[in-house]
N, C-alpha and C positions, 0 to 999 in steps of 0.2 A: 698128579705129581709122582705116581708110582713109576712112570716111565723115566722121569728125570733121575730118580734114585737108582733105577736099574742101570742107566747110562753111567752114573757115577761109579757104581760097583764095577762095571766093565772097565772103566778108565783106571780104577785102582788096581784091578787085576793086571792090566797091561803095564802099569808103572812097576808093580812088583816083579813082573817078568823081566822088564828092562833092568831093574836094579840087580836082579839075580845074574843076568848076563854080564853086567858091568863088574860084579863081584868075581865072577869066574874068569873074566878076561884078564890078560896080563897087564900089570900096571904100566901103561905107556901114556905119554902126553897125547891128548886128543888132537887129531888133525882131520881136515875134511877128507883126506884120502882114505882113511879107515872107514868112513861112512859111505 
């Protein structure tokens, strides 16, 4: 189960990075073109 915990930790890190990027990004309505 250690592997599963490590995977969850990696996912949490990725989520934090994405949240940081969203916080830094200008407040604009989300649209498919920006992705």
